[in-house]
C-alpha positions as CSV (number, residue, x, y, z in Angstrom):
1,M,-6.8,-9.9,-49.7
2,L,-6.9,-6.7,-51.7
3,A,-10.7,-6.8,-51.9
4,K,-11.0,-7.3,-48.1
5,L,-8.6,-4.4,-47.6
6,K,-10.7,-2.2,-49.9
7,E,-13.8,-3.2,-48.0
8,L,-12.2,-2.3,-44.6
9,L,-11.1,1.1,-46.0
10,Q,-14.6,2.1,-47.2
11,P,-15.2,5.7,-45.9
12,T,-18.4,4.8,-44.1
13,P,-19.3,6.7,-40.8
14,I,-18.7,3.5,-38.8
15,A,-15.3,3.0,-40.5
16,I,-14.3,6.6,-39.7
17,I,-15.3,6.2,-36.1
18,D,-13.5,2.9,-35.9
19,I,-10.3,4.4,-37.3
20,A,-10.6,7.4,-35.0
21,I,-10.9,5.1,-31.9
22,V,-7.8,3.1,-33.0
23,L,-5.8,6.3,-33.6
24,Y,-6.8,7.6,-30.2
25,I,-5.8,4.4,-28.5
26,I,-2.4,4.5,-30.3
27,Y,-1.9,8.1,-29.3
28,R,-2.7,7.4,-25.6
29,L,-0.4,4.4,-25.7
30,Y,2.4,6.6,-27.0
31,I,1.8,9.3,-24.4
32,T,1.9,6.6,-21.7
33,I,5.2,5.0,-22.8
34,R,6.9,8.2,-24.1
35,G,10.4,8.6,-22.7
36,T,10.8,4.9,-21.9
37,R,12.6,2.1,-23.7
38,A,9.2,0.7,-24.6
39,V,9.0,3.3,-27.4
40,Q,11.8,1.5,-29.3
41,L,10.0,-1.9,-28.8
42,L,6.8,-0.4,-30.1
43,K,8.6,0.9,-33.2
44,G,10.0,-2.6,-33.8
45,L,6.6,-4.1,-33.5
46,I,5.1,-1.6,-36.0
47,I,7.9,-2.5,-38.5
48,L,7.2,-6.2,-38.1
49,V,3.4,-5.7,-38.7
50,F,4.2,-3.5,-41.8
51,F,6.5,-6.0,-43.4
52,N,4.1,-8.8,-42.6
53,L,1.3,-7.1,-44.5
54,V,3.7,-6.3,-47.4
55,S,5.0,-9.9,-47.7
56,Q,1.4,-11.2,-47.6
57,L,0.3,-8.8,-50.4
58,I,3.2,-9.5,-52.8
59,G,3.2,-13.3,-52.1
60,L,6.4,-13.8,-50.1
61,N,5.1,-16.9,-48.4
62,F,8.2,-18.0,-46.5
63,T,9.0,-14.5,-45.3
64,N,5.4,-14.0,-44.3
65,W,5.4,-17.3,-42.3
66,L,8.6,-16.3,-40.6
67,L,7.3,-12.9,-39.6
68,K,4.1,-14.4,-38.3
69,Q,6.1,-16.7,-36.0
70,A,8.1,-13.8,-34.7
71,M,4.9,-11.8,-34.1
72,T,3.3,-14.8,-32.2
73,V,6.3,-14.9,-29.9
74,G,6.1,-11.1,-29.6
75,I,2.4,-11.1,-28.6
76,V,3.2,-13.6,-25.8
77,A,6.1,-11.5,-24.6
78,L,4.3,-8.1,-24.8
79,P,2.6,-8.3,-21.4
80,I,6.0,-9.0,-19.8
81,I,8.0,-6.4,-21.7
82,F,5.3,-3.7,-21.3
83,Y,4.3,-4.6,-17.7
84,P,5.2,-1.1,-16.1
85,E,3.5,0.7,-19.0
86,L,0.4,-1.5,-18.9
87,R,0.1,-1.1,-15.1
88,R,0.5,2.7,-15.5
89,A,-2.2,2.8,-18.2
90,L,-4.7,0.8,-16.1
91,E,-4.1,3.0,-13.1
92,H,-4.9,6.0,-15.2
93,I,-8.2,4.4,-16.2
94,G,-8.9,3.5,-12.6
95,R,-8.5,7.1,-11.4
96,G,-12.2,8.0,-12.2
97,S,-14.5,9.4,-9.6
98,L,-16.0,6.0,-8.9
99,F,-12.7,4.7,-7.5
100,A,-11.3,8.0,-6.0
101,K,-10.3,8.1,-2.3
102,S,-10.9,11.1,-0.1
103,S,-7.5,12.5,0.8
104,F,-8.8,16.1,0.2
105,L,-7.6,18.8,2.7
106,A,-9.3,22.2,3.2
107,G,-7.3,25.2,2.0
108,D,-5.9,26.1,5.4
109,E,-4.9,22.5,6.2
110,R,-3.2,22.1,2.8
111,S,-1.3,25.4,3.2
112,H,-0.2,24.4,6.6
113,A,1.0,21.0,5.4
114,V,2.9,22.5,2.5
115,D,4.5,25.1,4.8
116,E,5.7,22.4,7.2
117,L,7.1,20.2,4.4
118,T,8.8,23.1,2.6
119,M,10.3,24.4,5.8
120,A,11.9,21.0,6.5
121,L,13.1,20.4,3.0
122,V,14.8,23.8,2.8
123,Q,16.6,23.2,6.0
124,L,17.7,19.7,4.8
125,S,18.9,21.3,1.5
126,A,21.0,23.9,3.4
127,R,22.7,21.2,5.3
128,R,23.0,18.9,2.2
129,V,21.1,16.1,3.9
130,G,19.5,13.7,1.4
131,A,15.8,13.3,1.5
132,L,13.0,11.7,-0.5
133,V,9.3,12.6,0.2
134,I,6.4,11.1,-1.7
135,W,3.0,12.8,-1.5
136,E,0.2,10.3,-2.3
137,Q,-2.6,11.6,-4.5
138,E,-5.5,9.5,-5.9
139,T,-3.4,6.3,-6.6
140,G,-2.9,4.4,-3.4
141,L,0.7,3.7,-2.3
142,K,0.0,0.9,0.2
143,D,2.2,-1.6,-1.5
144,W,5.2,0.7,-1.2
145,A,4.3,2.0,2.3
146,E,4.3,-1.5,3.6
147,T,8.0,-1.9,2.6
148,G,8.9,0.7,5.3
149,V,8.0,1.5,8.9
150,D,4.4,2.6,9.8
151,V,4.4,6.1,11.3
152,D,0.9,7.5,11.0
153,A,1.7,10.9,12.5
154,L,0.8,14.5,11.8
155,L,3.1,16.1,9.3
156,T,5.4,18.6,11.0
157,S,8.8,20.0,9.9
158,E,10.4,18.7,13.1
159,L,9.2,15.1,12.3
160,I,10.6,15.3,8.7
161,L,13.9,16.6,10.0
162,N,14.2,13.9,12.6
163,I,13.4,11.1,10.1
164,F,16.1,12.2,7.7
165,E,18.7,13.0,10.3
166,P,21.8,11.0,9.2
167,N,22.6,7.8,11.0
168,T,19.1,7.5,12.4
169,P,17.1,4.3,11.9
170,L,14.6,5.8,9.4
171,H,16.8,8.1,7.4
172,D,17.4,5.7,4.5
173,G,14.5,5.3,2.1
174,A,11.4,7.4,1.3
175,V,8.8,9.1,3.4
176,I,5.2,8.6,2.1
177,L,2.6,11.3,3.0
178,R,-1.1,11.0,2.7
179,G,-3.0,14.2,3.3
180,D,-1.4,16.0,6.2
181,R,-0.1,12.9,7.8
182,V,3.2,11.0,7.5
183,R,2.0,7.5,6.5
184,A,5.3,5.6,6.5
185,A,9.1,6.1,6.5
186,S,12.1,4.2,5.2
187,C,10.2,2.9,2.2
188,Y,11.7,1.3,-0.9
189,L,10.4,2.4,-4.3
190,P,10.8,1.3,-7.9
191,L,13.7,2.8,-9.8
192,S,13.1,4.5,-13.1
193,D,15.0,3.3,-16.1
194,S,14.1,6.3,-18.2
195,P,16.8,7.3,-20.8
196,E,15.8,11.0,-20.3
197,L,17.4,11.0,-16.8
198,S,21.0,12.2,-16.5
199,G,23.6,9.5,-15.8
200,G,24.8,11.5,-12.9
201,L,21.6,11.2,-10.9
202,G,21.6,8.6,-8.1
203,T,19.2,6.1,-6.7
204,R,17.2,8.7,-4.7
205,H,16.3,10.6,-7.9
206,R,15.6,7.5,-9.9
207,A,13.3,6.2,-7.1
208,G,11.5,9.5,-7.0
209,V,10.9,9.5,-10.8
210,G,10.1,5.8,-10.7
211,I,7.2,6.1,-8.3
212,T,5.7,8.9,-10.4
213,E,5.8,6.7,-13.5
214,Q,3.7,4.1,-11.8
215,S,1.3,6.5,-9.9
216,D,0.1,10.1,-9.8
217,A,2.1,10.8,-6.7
218,V,4.4,13.8,-6.3
219,A,8.0,13.2,-5.3
220,I,10.3,15.8,-3.8
221,I,14.0,15.0,-3.7
222,V,16.9,16.7,-1.8
223,S,20.3,15.9,-3.2
224,E,22.9,14.7,-0.6
225,E,25.8,15.9,-2.8
226,T,24.6,19.4,-3.8
227,G,21.6,20.1,-1.7
228,T,19.5,20.7,-4.8
229,I,15.8,20.4,-4.4
230,S,14.0,18.5,-7.3
231,L,10.4,17.6,-7.9
232,A,9.1,14.6,-9.9
233,H,5.6,14.3,-11.3
234,E,4.1,12.1,-14.0
235,G,7.6,10.7,-14.8
236,K,9.1,14.1,-15.3
237,L,11.9,15.6,-13.1
238,T,12.2,19.4,-12.4
239,R,15.4,20.4,-10.7
240,Y,16.9,23.4,-9.0
241,L,13.8,24.5,-7.1
242,D,14.1,27.2,-4.4
243,E,11.8,27.6,-1.4
244,K,9.4,30.0,-3.3
245,S,9.0,27.9,-6.4
246,L,8.6,24.6,-4.4
247,R,5.9,26.1,-2.2
248,E,4.1,27.7,-5.2
249,W,4.1,24.4,-7.2
250,L,2.7,22.4,-4.2
251,E,0.1,25.0,-3.4
252,N,-1.1,25.4,-7.0
253,N,-1.0,21.8,-8.2
254,L,-1.7,19.6,-5.2
255,H,-4.5,21.7,-3.9
256,R,-6.1,22.1,-7.3
257,R,-5.8,18.4,-8.2
258,Q,-7.3,17.2,-4.9
259,Q,-10.0,19.8,-4.9
260,E,-11.1,18.8,-8.4
261,S,-11.2,15.2,-7.3
262,F,-13.3,16.1,-4.3
263,F,-15.9,18.1,-6.2
264,R,-16.2,15.3,-8.8
265,R,-17.3,13.0,-6.0
266,L,-19.9,15.5,-4.9
267,Q,-21.7,15.5,-8.3
268,P,-24.8,13.4,-8.7
269,N,-24.4,9.8,-10.0
270,G,-20.6,10.3,-9.9
271,K,-20.6,12.0,-13.3
272,D,-17.8,14.3,-14.4
């Protein structure tokens, strides 16, 4: 065993490349699951692997057998336990130029859509009317759009205000946007179980963060209790946005992200 271990650790160029690849995969895995309960599960798995190697090296046969049985069960259970994180990682891989969809808007169209949405959300905030708007990016949101009511209408502030008007048929749930159109309303989204979220946040905020954990969408949330405007992206929640900061974030980030995706698709052979 020791001889084999020494052979694996020989500082050859191939071994160095091999170790670098493994370390990079571990790093990307950690970035993907950071801030979720899966981090604790990963730590537990690393401890099991470590003690399994130690018990094998020093000859603790029964302990080694017991740890191997536990690891066998763990390997079978991993795809179930890490399902959200595995899905998120695979979606990141699939966001290359080969699979990208064209939802790019020209600068004027993007600015107009951002103005219309911002205007509506600020009015809802002033009236303390709860709202949840999801802006689709490269990852398709068809599965969640189908849980609601198909709208397929041009994005206007009046339409957003009417959808979220209390006691109307579509006010409960999320609105999903694609480009400058309202794709669907009254949609149900996955809830985040991130321990980083405050216990005082309700279902609307957890749904907004949840959809950004499983896609590259942007979620804007208006609190019904306080009127606070929050924005979720890549599983992170930014709170207490005003009209200026919300408009600037959408203009600077959404426009740039979709423009970069658009120009990648224009390059020969789909190369980055």
